[in-house]
N, C-alpha and C positions, 0 to 999 in steps of 0.2 A: 700924407695920414691922415686918416680919418681918427676923430677924438669919440667913442664910443663907450657911454655910461651907461649905457645896455645891451645886454646879449638876450637875446630868448633863443632857445632849445625845443628843439621838436624833434620829437624821434618818434622811431616804430618800435613797437617790442620787442626786448632784448638785443637791439639794436649797437646797446652801450651808451648809448644820448646821452642819462642819469649819471651813469661815471665818466664819460666825457666834461660834463655840466659841474661836478665836484670838484676834479683836476683844475678845473679853470675858473673856479672861484678861490682855491688856493692861490694857483699861482700870479691871480690880478689882484686877490684881497679885496674879494665881490661878495656881498653878501647873497646867498642862495634862494631864492622862492619854488618853494615847492608848493605842490596843493595847499597847504594846511594853516603856511606863509602868509600864501599872497592871500585866502581866504579871510584871515586875522586882519591881515593888512586892512580890507575893504572896509572892516568893520570902522576905519577910523574914518571914514567919508560920513557915516553916520552910524549908527548902533542899528538903523532900518536897513541900510543899505544892500538891495536883495545882491548873495553873494554869486547868484550865476546869472544871467543878462536871462531880462520876460523873454514870453515865447510869443507875443507881440511882437513886429518886426520894427515899427516906428519905435517902442518900447527899447527896442533890445539894441537900435540903432542909436540911441541915447546913452542906453547903454555904454555902449563904446566908446562913446564919445566924453563922455564923464569919467570913467575909468581912467584911459588909455592920456587926459588929461592931467590924473592926479596921480599917476605914475612917473610922467617926463618931469614933472614936478619934482614929487620928490629921492627922484634919480639925481635929479639938480645936487642933494646934499648927500644921497646916499646911495653909489651908483652897486645894481643889482645884474644878476642871473635870473629869468623865471623861466621855468621849465615848465613846457605845458600850457593849459588854460588859456589856448589861442591866442596865447603872445603877438604870434607874427601877424593876426586878424588884428588885433588892440592896439597893437603900436607900428602896422604898417607903415602909417604917413611920419612919423616921428624921424624927425631926422638926423638921431643919436644912436640908436637902437641899431642892433648887428642878428641877421635872424641868419640862424642857422636849420640843416633838417639831415638827421642824423638816418643811414638806412643798414643794412645790411639784408643778404639775398634771403627769399625763404628756409632752404638748406641750412646757413649759419645759424638763424634766428632759432630755428629748432632744434637744431643742436645744443648749443646755449638754453633753448629750455627745459632739455632732457637733464643736461646735466647741474641748473638749477635745483629742481624739484625730484632729482635725484627719482626721476619715469621714463615706463615705456617708450616708445615713439609715437602710439595710437593715441595713450592720454595725453601727451604731450602737446601731440597735434590738434589737441580738444581744446587742454589750454590757452592756448596762442589762439586759437581761430578764435575764441570768445571775449580774450582780450583786446585781437585786432577791430572786433566790429563793438566792441566797446569804446574806444578811440573813436573808432571811425565815426558813428553815432551822434558821439558826442558833441566830434567836431563839423559832422552835416548837419545835425540839426540846431546845430546852436549858434555856427557861423554862417552857415550858406556856402562852404569852401571846398574842395577839391584839396585839401591840406597837404598831398602830397605835390603838388606843381610845384615845380623849380623854381616858379618866377616871385615867389613870397619872400625866397631868400638869399642871402648875399654869399651862402656858401653848402654845398649838399656832398655830406662825406659819407663813403661808401664803411664801412667799419669791417666788409669782408676781405679788405686790405692794408687799414690800418687799424697798429693796438690802441689804448686810451690815450697813451703819454704822444705816438707819433701824432694821434686825428689833433692833440691837445694845443701840440707845436702849431701844424698844419692852419689852425684855427686863430692863432696868436701871430702867424706870419701875413692871414691873409686879411687879418685887421687893420694890420699898416697899411696893405698897399688896396687899398680901397679905393677905387677913383669919382667921385660924386658928380651922378650924371646931368649933364646939363635941361638943362631947365627948358619946360614946351615953351614957345612962343605962345605969346596973348594973340587971340582970336578975336575978330569982334561978336559980339554975341549972337544966336541967332535965334528968332522965336521958335518958344516948344512947341508948338501946336500949327507950323508952317497947314494951309491950306490953300490960296489963289494957284500954286502948282502942284498940288497935289498928284496927279498922273506923273508928274519929270519926280519930284522928291521921292515919290515913295515906288517900291515894283510890286503888286501883290501876287501872292500865290495863285490864289483861283480869284473866277472872274465873282463868284458870292461876297468874297471879302471886300473885296473894290464897293462892290453895291451897299455891305452894311456901310460901309465907311462913311455914304455918301447920305445910309437912315441914320445915322451919329450924327456926320453935320447938321441932317434936314433939322433935327428938334436939339442941335446945341448943345451937345454931349461933346465932351472931350475927348479924348484917345489915342492911345498909342499905338503902333504896330509892331508885335512882337520884341517888348520889348527888352524880353530878359527870360533867360532860356534856363528849364531847372536841369540839374544832375540828377535824374534817377536810378542807374545802375552799374554797376562798378563788375568788372570780373577777376577774378582770383588775388591778381595782383597790385589790384587796387587801382584802375586803369579806368574811365571812364566809359560805359559801354552803349547805358541809352541814356538822354536828354530832353526833355521837353519843353517848346517855347508856344505857349500860348497866344491864338491870334490876337487877340487887342487887351491890351489895359484901361479900363476907365480910370482917370487920377483924383476924379472930384468921388467915387463910391467905392477907390481901395478894392477894386475887384476886377476880378482877370475874364475874357469871355473866349470861351472855342465854340468856332463853327462848326458844325459837321452835320454837313448835305451830302452826301457821296454815298460810295454802297453800305449793307450793312454791315459788311466784313469788316471795310476800314472804320467804321463805325466803335464797332465794338476793342479795336482797336485802338483810338482815340479813349475810351472811355475806364481801362484798362492804366493808360498813362494817367488820365484825371484820378482817379482812384489812390496809385501808386504816389502823386502831388501829394496828394492830401494829407495820406499818411504819414510820410517825410516831410512835410511843410504844414503843419496845424493853421498854420497861423496865415496863411495862404487863402483868398477867398477866389473860389472860380467858381462861373458858372456856362454849363452849356447848350449850343441852342442846337437843337435838330431842325433835322430837316422841316416840320409840322410849325416849328416853333418862327423859322424864319420865314416860311410864311405865309405865316397870320401875319408877322408886322409891315410884309411888304402890301401884304392884299388892303391891311389898315391905313399903310400910307399912301398907296393908289387912290383909297375910299376917302381921303382927308381932302388930297389933291381935286377931286373930280367937284367938290361941294363949291 
């Protein structure tokens, strides 16, 4: 039986996630932290401490670590339930945090929205869509995660099939039956940028990428090949429909590089993805290397080799 002093509740709009969190708070005698209490709590770290994660990626990572550490220490004295606010990400590595996702079908959530606001189906659909987009935007842009991915949670509850009381009982029972996953075996640390066996260790998608990697090696520029994939588009059900993995990342410059040495049609498609990435992740630096830029670099390198 696991002993949890923190419960995070992530929820779709009108999925009864807030009601379930309140019921859990009553049954477990745990403090309930919504947005206002969470913001107020962060002031205990420092009056100047930002209540939302910074846009800069490095600053944001430090913010997450500091907030997670602060919440973990506080839970040892006063257990709590955190509703929303990216709790599943902030506390994802906390061993005594239990993460829940509450969902419901679009039909059910629309019906509940109509009842709650006493509106017709068209108006209620607009209200629901706006609230969904607002929540999606906050979690995607702030934490860069697909928050509906079940791997972030110990339990996913669909309230199409469970009422608030039944869902609460199910969560309490699930907590008691959590099995601690085995710890992965420690492996010998490998060099971050192996170069001796470049061709064997990395499979490039296009010859121009391998050639570009050799150019970077020639100038002693450290690089990683396609180290990160950025979600770009989601369908109506919130499933990922398009993503983008830039070709190279230069850690010394905190810069992503995308090579575009192909046909104009494909170039337009890549440019659209780059624009979308910049819209969703304004803190990410990315440059596109076009065919003319690529040829100039190669010619410049050949010129140096002939000197």
